[in-house]
C-alpha positions in Angstrom: 112.7 134.4 129.0 113.4 138.2 129.2 112.1 138.5 125.7 109.5 135.4 126.1 107.7 137.4 128.0 108.1 140.6 126.0 106.9 138.7 123.1 104.2 137.1 124.9 102.7 140.7 125.5 103.2 142.4 122.8 102.7 140.0 119.8 98.9 140.8 120.1 99.7 143.9 119.4 102.0 143.8 116.7 99.0 141.9 115.6 96.6 144.8 115.9 99.1 147.1 114.5 99.6 144.9 111.3 96.1 144.5 110.4 95.2 148.2 111.4 98.5 149.1 108.8 97.3 146.6 106.2 93.5 147.6 106.4 91.8 146.6 103.1 95.2 146.1 101.3 94.5 141.9 102.2 92.0 139.9 101.8 89.5 139.5 104.8 90.3 135.5 105.0 94.1 136.6 104.8 93.8 139.3 107.8 92.2 136.7 109.8 94.5 133.9 109.9 97.6 136.8 110.7 95.4 137.5 113.7 95.2 134.0 114.7 99.6 134.0 113.9 99.8 136.6 116.3 97.7 134.8 119.1 99.6 131.2 118.3 103.3 133.4 118.7 102.2 135.3 122.1 101.1 131.2 123.0 104.6 129.6 122.2 106.0 132.4 124.1 104.0 131.5 126.7 105.0 127.9 126.7 108.8 128.7 126.5 108.1 130.3 129.5 106.8 127.7 131.4 109.4 124.9 130.2 111.9 127.7 131.4 110.4 127.9 134.8 110.0 124.3 135.6 113.7 123.8 134.8 114.2 126.2 137.5 114.3 125.5 141.5 111.0 126.9 143.6 112.4 129.8 145.3 113.7 131.1 141.9 110.5 131.0 139.8 110.0 134.8 140.5 111.7 137.5 137.7 110.6 140.9 137.3 111.6 142.6 133.9 111.0 146.5 133.0 111.4 147.8 130.5 111.4 151.8 130.9 109.6 154.1 133.6 106.2 155.4 131.9 105.2 157.6 134.7 106.6 159.3 137.9 107.0 161.9 140.1 109.9 162.7 142.7 110.5 159.3 144.6 107.2 157.9 143.1 108.0 156.3 139.9 105.7 153.6 137.8 107.7 150.9 135.6 106.5 149.2 132.1 107.7 145.9 133.9 106.0 142.1 134.0 106.3 139.9 136.3 107.1 136.0 135.7 105.8 133.4 138.3 104.0 130.1 138.6 100.7 132.7 138.9 101.5 134.9 136.0 102.1 132.0 133.7 99.5 130.2 134.8 97.4 132.8 133.6 99.5 133.7 130.4 99.2 130.0 129.2 95.3 130.3 129.8 94.9 133.5 127.5 97.2 132.9 124.9 96.4 129.1 124.6 92.9 129.1 125.0 92.5 132.5 123.9 94.5 130.9 120.0 92.5 128.3 119.7 89.1 130.4 119.9 90.9 133.1 117.4 91.3 130.4 114.9 87.7 129.4 115.4 86.7 132.5 114.7 87.9 132.0 111.4 85.4 130.1 110.2 82.0 131.3 112.6 83.3 134.7 111.2 83.8 134.0 107.7 81.9 136.1 105.2 81.2 139.0 107.8 81.7 142.5 105.9 83.6 143.3 109.5 86.1 140.4 109.9 89.0 142.2 109.4 87.8 144.6 112.2 87.2 141.6 114.5 90.3 140.3 114.6 91.6 143.3 115.2 89.5 143.8 118.3 90.3 140.0 119.5 94.1 140.4 119.4 93.6 143.9 121.0 91.6 142.0 123.8 94.8 139.4 124.1 97.5 142.4 124.6 95.2 143.8 127.4 94.2 140.6 129.2 97.9 139.6 128.8 98.8 143.1 130.0 96.6 142.6 133.0 97.9 139.4 134.2 101.8 140.2 133.3 102.1 143.6 135.5 103.8 143.8 138.1 102.8 147.1 139.6 99.1 148.3 140.3 99.1 150.8 137.6 100.0 148.7 134.9 97.4 146.2 136.0 94.5 149.0 136.3 95.9 149.9 132.3 95.2 146.5 131.6 92.5 146.0 133.5 90.5 149.7 131.8 91.6 148.0 128.2 90.0 144.9 128.9 86.7 146.6 129.9 87.1 148.6 126.3 88.1 145.8 124.3 85.2 144.1 125.9 82.6 146.7 124.8 84.0 146.5 121.1 83.3 142.5 121.0 80.0 142.9 122.6 78.9 145.4 120.3 80.7 144.3 117.5 77.2 143.9 115.8 76.0 147.5 116.1 73.4 147.3 113.6 71.2 146.2 116.3 70.2 147.5 119.5 70.7 144.8 121.7 74.3 144.4 121.4 74.4 148.3 121.3 72.7 148.3 124.9 74.7 144.8 126.1 78.1 146.9 125.2 77.2 149.3 127.4 76.1 147.5 130.2 79.2 145.3 130.4 81.6 148.9 129.6 79.5 150.9 132.8 79.6 147.7 135.3 83.0 147.0 134.6 84.1 150.9 134.9 82.6 150.3 138.5 85.2 147.9 139.5 87.6 150.3 138.0 87.2 152.7 140.2 87.1 150.6 143.6 90.7 149.7 142.2 91.7 153.2 141.4 90.4 153.6 145.2 92.7 151.2 146.5 95.7 153.0 144.4 95.2 155.8 146.4 95.3 154.4 149.6 98.8 152.6 148.4 100.2 155.8 146.9 99.2 157.7 150.6 100.8 155.6 152.8 103.3 153.3 151.2 104.7 155.8 148.4 104.4 152.9 145.5 102.2 150.3 143.5 105.2 148.1 143.7 103.2 143.9 144.0 106.7 143.4 145.9 106.6 146.3 147.9 103.0 146.8 148.5 103.0 143.3 149.8 105.6 143.4 152.1 105.1 146.8 153.7 101.0 146.4 153.7 100.6 144.6 157.0 103.2 147.7 158.6 101.3 150.1 158.0 97.8 148.9 158.0 97.1 147.0 161.2 95.1 143.3 160.6 91.2 144.5 160.2 92.1 148.1 160.4 89.6 150.3 158.5 92.4 151.1 155.7 93.3 147.7 155.4 89.4 146.8 154.6 89.0 149.6 152.3 91.9 148.5 150.4 90.6 144.9 150.2 87.2 146.4 149.3 88.0 148.5 146.9 90.0 145.6 144.8 87.0 143.7 145.9 85.1 145.9 143.8 86.9 145.2 140.6 87.4 141.9 141.1 83.5 141.7 141.5 82.5 143.2 138.7 85.3 141.8 136.0 83.9 138.6 137.0 80.3 138.8 137.0 79.2 138.3 140.8 76.4 139.6 142.7 75.7 142.2 142.5 77.5 143.4 139.5 76.4 140.4 137.3 73.5 141.4 135.3 75.9 142.3 132.5 77.0 138.6 131.5 74.1 137.2 130.3 73.2 140.2 128.0 77.1 140.3 126.5 75.5 137.0 124.6 74.8 139.4 122.1 78.4 139.4 120.9 79.5 136.8 118.5 79.8 133.0 119.9 83.9 133.5 120.1 83.8 136.6 122.0 81.3 134.5 124.4 84.2 131.8 124.9 87.1 133.8 125.0 85.9 136.5 127.3 82.8 135.1 129.2 84.1 131.5 129.7 88.2 131.6 129.5 89.5 135.0 130.2 87.8 138.2 131.2 85.8 136.8 134.1 88.6 135.1 135.5 90.4 138.4 136.2 89.0 139.2 139.5 89.6 135.8 140.5 93.4 136.1 139.6 93.5 139.2 141.0 92.0 137.9 144.7 94.6 135.3 144.3 97.3 138.1 143.2 96.4 140.3 146.3 96.2 137.4 149.0 98.5 139.0 151.2 95.8 142.2 151.1 93.1 140.3 151.9 94.4 138.5 154.4 94.8 141.4 156.4 91.5 142.6 155.8 90.2 138.9 157.2 86.3 140.4 156.8 86.4 141.2 153.5 88.2 137.9 152.6 85.3 135.8 154.6 82.9 138.2 151.9 84.5 137.2 149.0 84.1 133.4 150.1 80.0 134.3 150.7 79.2 136.2 147.9 80.7 133.7 145.2 78.2 131.1 147.6 75.3 133.4 146.7 76.4 133.8 143.2 77.2 130.0 142.4 73.5 129.3 143.7 71.7 132.3 141.9 73.1 132.0 138.9 72.7 128.0 138.9 69.0 128.7 139.7 68.5 130.9 136.9 70.4 128.3 134.4 67.4 125.7 134.8 65.0 127.8 133.2 66.8 129.7 130.2 66.1 128.4 126.6 68.8 130.5 125.1 71.5 127.6 124.7 74.5 130.3 125.1 72.7 132.3 128.1 72.6 129.0 130.2 76.2 128.6 129.4 76.3 132.0 130.3 74.6 131.2 133.8 76.9 128.5 134.5 80.1 130.2 134.0 78.9 132.9 136.6 78.5 129.8 138.8 81.7 128.0 138.5 83.3 131.7 138.8 81.1 132.0 142.2 83.2 128.6 143.0 86.6 130.2 142.1 85.5 133.1 144.3 84.7 130.6 147.2 87.8 129.2 146.8 90.1 132.8 146.9 87.8 133.6 149.6 88.6 130.5 152.1 92.2 130.6 151.2 92.3 127.6 148.5 94.2 129.7 146.2 95.9 126.6 144.1 92.2 124.8 143.8 91.0 128.2 142.8 93.2 128.6 140.2 93.1 124.7 138.8 89.9 125.7 138.6 89.9 128.2 136.8 92.4 127.0 134.4 90.1 123.7 134.0 87.3 125.7 133.0 88.9 127.4 130.2 89.3 124.4 128.6 85.4 123.3 129.0 83.7 126.1 129.5 85.5 127.3 126.1 84.5 123.6 124.0 81.2 124.3 125.2 80.6 127.7 123.6 82.2 126.6 120.6 80.1 123.6 120.8 77.3 125.8 120.8 78.6 128.1 118.3 78.5 125.0 115.7 74.8 124.5 116.8 74.5 127.8 115.9 76.2 127.6 112.9 74.4 124.6 111.8 70.9 126.2 112.7 71.4 129.4 110.2 71.7 131.4 113.8 68.5 130.3 116.3 69.8 130.0 119.7 66.3 128.9 121.2 66.7 125.6 122.8 63.4 124.9 122.5 63.6 125.1 118.6 65.9 122.6 118.5 66.3 118.9 119.8 67.3 115.5 118.1 70.3 117.2 116.5 72.6 114.6 117.9 72.5 112.7 114.5 72.8 115.5 112.5 76.3 116.3 114.7 77.1 113.6 115.9 80.7 115.0 116.7 79.7 118.4 118.1 77.1 116.0 120.5 80.3 113.7 122.1 82.7 116.4 122.3 79.9 118.7 124.0 79.1 115.5 126.4 82.7 116.2 127.3 82.8 119.7 128.5 79.4 118.7 129.9 80.8 115.9 132.1 83.6 118.4 133.2 81.4 120.8 134.1 79.4 118.5 136.7 82.6 117.6 137.9 83.1 114.0 137.1 86.6 114.9 135.4 88.6 117.1 135.8 87.9 117.0 139.5 89.2 120.5 140.1 85.5 121.9 141.8 85.9 119.0 144.6 89.1 120.4 146.0 87.4 123.5 146.3 84.8 122.0 148.5 87.0 119.6 150.4 89.4 122.9 151.1 86.1 124.0 152.6 86.0 121.2 154.9 89.7 120.8 155.8 89.8 124.8 156.8 86.2 124.8 159.3 84.4 127.9 160.5 81.1 129.2 159.4 82.3 130.7 156.1 84.4 127.6 154.9 81.7 125.2 156.6 79.1 128.1 154.1 80.9 127.4 151.3 81.5 123.5 151.6 77.0 123.1 151.8 76.8 125.6 149.5 79.3 123.9 146.7 77.2 121.1 147.7 73.8 122.3 146.9 75.4 123.6 143.7 76.7 120.6 142.2 73.2 119.2 142.2 72.2 122.3 140.4 75.2 122.3 137.5 73.8 118.4 137.4 70.2 119.1 136.0 71.2 122.5 134.1 74.1 121.1 132.5 72.4 117.5 131.4 68.8 119.9 130.6 70.9 121.5 127.9 72.2 118.0 126.0 69.1 116.8 126.3 66.9 119.5 124.9 69.6 120.0 121.9 70.7 116.1 121.1 68.0 114.1 121.7 64.1 114.4 121.6 61.9 114.9 118.5 63.5 117.1 116.0 61.8 120.6 115.9 60.6 121.6 112.3 62.6 125.0 112.7 65.6 122.0 113.4 64.9 119.8 110.8 64.0 122.5 107.9 67.5 124.2 108.3 69.4 121.2 108.8 68.1 119.7 105.6 69.1 123.2 103.3 73.1 122.1 104.0 74.2 123.4 106.9 76.5 120.6 108.6 78.9 121.0 111.6 80.8 123.3 110.3 84.6 123.8 108.3 87.5 122.1 109.7 88.7 125.6 111.1 85.8 125.4 113.4 86.0 121.6 114.5 89.6 121.3 115.1 89.6 123.8 117.9 86.9 122.7 119.3 88.6 118.6 119.3 91.3 120.0 120.9 89.7 122.3 123.8 88.0 118.4 124.5 91.4 116.9 124.3 92.1 119.7 126.6 89.6 119.5 129.3 90.6 115.2 129.6 94.5 116.1 129.8 93.7 118.9 132.4 92.7 116.6 134.9 95.8 114.8 135.0 96.6 118.4 136.8 94.8 117.2 139.9 97.0 114.2 139.8 100.2 115.8 139.9 102.3 118.9 137.8 105.5 118.6 136.6 107.7 116.2 138.1 106.1 115.0 141.4 104.8 118.3 142.2 101.1 118.8 142.6 99.8 122.1 141.4 99.5 123.9 144.5 102.9 123.4 145.4 103.6 124.8 141.5 102.1 128.2 142.7 103.1 127.8 146.4 105.2 130.7 146.5 102.8 132.9 144.4 99.9 132.2 146.3 100.3 130.0 150.1 97.2 127.6 149.8 95.0 125.0 151.8 95.8 121.2 151.0 93.0 119.5 152.5 93.8 115.7 153.3 93.0 112.8 151.5 90.1 111.3 153.7 88.2 114.8 153.0 89.1 114.5 149.5 87.6 111.3 148.9 83.9 112.2 150.8 83.7 115.6 149.1 84.3 113.7 145.8 81.8 111.0 147.0 79.3 113.6 147.7 79.3 116.0 145.1 79.1 113.2 142.3 76.2 111.6 144.0 74.5 114.6 144.1 75.7 115.9 140.2 74.7 112.2 138.7 71.2 112.8 140.9 70.8 115.9 138.8 71.4 114.7 135.7 69.3 111.8 135.9 66.2 114.0 137.5 66.9 116.7 134.7 67.2 113.8 131.9 63.7 111.9 133.7 61.7 115.5 133.8 61.8 116.2 130.1 61.8 112.2 129.2 58.6 111.7 130.7 55.6 114.0 129.6 54.1 115.9 133.0 56.9 115.1 135.0 58.9 118.6 134.6 55.0 120.0 135.7 55.0 117.8 139.0 57.9 118.7 139.8 57.7 123.0 139.2 54.7 122.5 141.3 55.8 122.5 144.7 57.8 125.4 144.0 55.0 127.6 143.6 56.2 131.8 141.8 60.1 130.2 142.2 60.7 129.4 138.5 59.1 132.7 137.8 61.2 134.4 139.7 64.1 132.4 138.2 62.8 133.2 134.8 62.8 137.0 135.5 66.5 136.6 137.1 65.8 137.3 140.2 64.3 140.9 139.2 68.3 142.1 139.4 67.5 144.4 136.5 64.1 145.9 137.6 65.9 146.3 140.8 68.9 148.3 138.9 65.8 150.4 137.0 64.3 151.4 140.1 67.3 152.4 142.1 69.8 153.9 139.4 67.9 154.0 135.9 64.5 155.6 136.8 65.8 158.1 138.8 68.7 159.1 136.9 66.5 159.5 134.1 64.2 161.6 135.5 66.8 163.8 137.0 68.2 164.0 133.5 64.3 165.2 132.1 64.2 167.6 135.1 67.3 169.2 134.2 66.4 169.8 131.2 63.1 171.2 131.2 63.9 173.6 134.3 67.6 174.2 133.9 68.8 173.4 130.1 65.9 174.4 128.5 64.9 177.4 130.5 68.4 179.0 132.3 71.1 177.3 129.4 69.5 178.0 126.4 67.7 180.8 127.9 70.9 182.4 127.9 71.5 182.2 125.0 68.5 183.2 123.4 68.4 186.4 125.5 71.7 187.1 124.4 70.7 186.7 120.6 67.6 189.0 121.1 69.4 191.6 123.1 72.3 191.4 120.1 69.0 191.8 116.8 67.8 194.7 118.7 71.1 196.7 119.3 71.6 195.7 115.3 67.8 196.8 114.6 68.3 200.2 116.3 71.6 201.3 115.0 70.6 200.4 111.9 69.0 203.6 110.7 72.4 205.0 111.0 74.2 203.2 108.1 72.4 205.3 105.6 75.4 205.3 102.8 75.9 209.2 102.3 79.5 209.8 103.1 78.7 213.3 104.1 76.8 212.4 107.1 79.7 209.5 107.8 82.5 212.4 108.1 80.0 214.9 109.6 79.1 212.7 112.4 83.0 211.9 112.8 83.7 215.9 113.3 81.2 216.3 115.5 82.5 213.4 117.7 86.2 214.5 117.3 84.8 217.5 118.6 82.9 216.5 121.5 86.3 214.8 122.2 88.2 217.5 122.1 85.9 219.3 124.5 86.2 216.6 126.7 89.7 215.9 126.9 90.4 220.1 127.1 87.7 220.6 130.2 89.9 217.5 132.0 92.8 219.0 131.6 91.9 222.9 132.8 90.5 221.3 135.9 
C-alpha cells in the first residue's frame, strides 16, 4: 500500500515533468493524452488504496509513510510523509478520479488551442498539489500543498491571459487565497511554539492538554485554520473570487471550483475536528458562516445570466451546506455531500461546457433557449445533475439537515431552518437554468450557431459527461451502505467521529426538503412559462433582485475599505515620497556628480608637462606636510 500511496501522489508530478521536458517535440494532441494518462495512473493507485483498506479492520485503517525528513532544526522535524486513512482515501478518490475524467474532457474542449501543452502541464500540476494537500501527514506539508493549489489555480484561471478579465480574476483568487494561507501559518506558529510539532497525530493528541477548551490560544488556532478554509472554499467573507474565476476554461471551473479545490476547506475542518471541538465558539462560527453563505449564494444564483456563474454560485451554496455539517459535528454527512457534489457539480459544469462549445463560446442563458432538441444527450445528463443538486438524489443534503435536527441547540437549529430555505432556493435556480437553456423558444443567436455545424461535441467530451452522470446515480447508494454492511459514517468513524441522525429525523427532514425543492422547481418553471408572472413575483421583493444582481455589493465593499484606500496611499507615496525623496535623492547625487565633473574638466588640458608639474608640486606639498609632522 505504501508504493500505491507514493504513485498516487507523484504520478501527476511525473506528468508535469514529462510534458515539460518533451516540450514541442510532441504534438499538442499527444501531450493532452500523456497528461490524461498520468492522471488516470493516480486514480488507479487511489482505487488500490481503497481496496486494500476495505480488507483491513476498522482500527487498522491508518497508515503513515515517510520518505525523508525535508526540514528540521534541533528536535523539530518536518518529514515528507503521507497519511493514508479513510478520510484521505475518500479525498484521493475524488481528486484523482473526478480530476482524471475532467482532464480527459479537456482533450476535446481545448483541442486546437495553441497553448494546449501548457494547459495539461497546469492540470497535472494542480492534481499533484491537491493530492499533496489531502495526503500530507503534518501541517507544514499541508500548507505547502495549500499554497501550491493556490499557485496552480492562479495559472489555470488566468490561462487565457490575452484578455484582461482572466488576469484580473486570477490575481483576485491568488490574493484572497493567500490571506487564508496566512491564517494557517499563524496556527502552525502556535503549534510549534506550544507543542513542538506539526504532526497531525501528535498535535491532535496533545492539543487539549496544552490549550484548555475555549481558551484564547485554542480559539486562535481554530480561527487561523478557519480563515484558510473560508478562503479556499469561497465562504463569506472571502468568497468573491469564485464567480470571477469562471473566466478560466470550463474544465478548470469543473475541476477547481466544483470537484476539488473549493472542498479543501471542508476537508481541513474535518481533519482538524479535534482542534475545532476544543474551540466550541469557532466551531459554531463554521456552521453559521456556512448557513449565511448557502442562503446568500442561493439568492444571487436566482438572478445570474451567465450559465457558468449560475453553477458557480450554486457551488458556493453547496459548500455552505458542507460547512454547516462539519460545523455541527456531522462529519460523515459533510464528507458524503462533498463526495456526491464532486460528481453532480462536475457533471453540470461539463454539460455547460458542451453547451458553450456548441454555441461558439456563448455563456448568456438569455441567448440560448430551446437547445434540448439539438443537444438531447446533454440535456438529459444535466437533468441528472440538476435532480441531484436539488437534493432528490443522492440524499446527501438531507443527511446534513437531519444531523442538525438530531443535535439540537441554537446553531444546529439555524442549520436545519437555513438548510431547508436553501433547498427551496436550489429548486428555483437549478430549474431556471434548465428551463432557460433547453426549453422555450430558441434564440436567433442559438439557431445560427447550432445551424453552422456545432454538435454536442466529440466522444472525448461526451464520455466524461456520461461517466459523471453514472457516478452521480451510483454515489447515492453510499447513503444506504458503504462496503459490506457498513455506513459511510462507520467508514469515517476513526478519522472523524460523527453525528448519526435517527431514521425518523431522516424521514421528516427528507420529506420537507423534497417538498421545498419541488415547490421551488415548479415555481421557476411556471414563472418562465407564463408571460408576466415573473415580474409579478418580483414585485413584492422591491429592490432585493437588484441587490442580488450586484452580488450584495461585496465587491464594492472591498473596493471601498481596501482597494480605494490602498490605491490612494500608493499614489500619495509616489507623489510625495518616491517622486521627491527617492527620485529627488537620486537626481541630487547625479547633479552633484555633474557639477564636480564640470568643475574639474578644465584640469584636463592634455599637456604632459603641465601634468608633470602638478604631480611634482603635489608631491612637494605632501613632503613638506609629512616633514613638518615629523619635526613636531
